[in-house]
N, C-alpha and C positions, 0 to 999 in steps of 0.2 A: 577582573583580575583572575589569573590562572596560576596555579602552583603545580610543579611537577617534583615528585620525590623519586630519586634514583638510589637504589640500594647497591652499594659496591662493597667489595671485600679486599682487604690488603693481602689475602692469601695468594700464593703462587698457583694453587690448584684452580682458582677461580679467575685467572688472568683474562681468558678470552671472554667470559661473560661480563667481567668488569669493563673491558674495553668496548664491547658492543653496547653495553648500557650507557656508557659515557658518550659514545657516538650518537646513539638514539636521543639522549637528553640534549645534546648540542643541536641536533637536527630539529627536535621538537621546540627548542627555544626560538628558532627562526620563524615558526608559524605565526602569522598575524591573523587575528580574529577580526571578522567583519560582521556587524549585526545589521539586519534589515527587517522591516516590518513585513509580516506575512498577511497581506490584506487581499481578500477575494471579493469579487463582485457577486454578492449573494442574490440580489434580485434577478439578475440575468440567468443564473443557474437554476433558481427556483422555477422561473417561467419555463425554461427548457425542460426541466424534469416534469412539470405539469403537463406539457404537451406530449412528452414521451409516455407518461402514464395513461393519458387519454387515448393515444393511438394504440397502446397495448391492450387497454380495456375493450376498444372496438374490435381488435383482432380476436380477442378471447370470445366475445359474443358471436362473431362471424364463424369461428371454428366450432363453437357449441351448436350453432344452427346447422352447420354442415354435418356434424355428427348425428344430430337428431334426424335429419333428412335421409342420411345413408343407412341408419340403423333399421334393420328389418325385425319387427316384433316376432318372437318365437312362436306365439299362438297362431299368427296368420300363416306361417310357413308350414305348420303341422296340419292345418285344416284342409 
C-alpha cells in the first residue's frame, strides 16, 4: 500500500503551486505498482568469474615474465 500526501494552500498567492501539486497527485494516483522477484543464476556467474580471474592471473604472470626478460640490470650495463 502506498500513500501520497499533497500539501496545498487556499491562498491566492499559491494558486499555481496548488494546481500543479493537485495535477501531480492525480497523475501519481494512476501509477500501478508491479512486484517481481529479483533472482539471479549465481552458479553460472561464479563459474564465469572464476574463469575470468584465472585468465587474468595467467596474463599477469606472462607480463611479469616479459618484464623480467626485457629488464637490463644496471650493473651489467656499467661494466
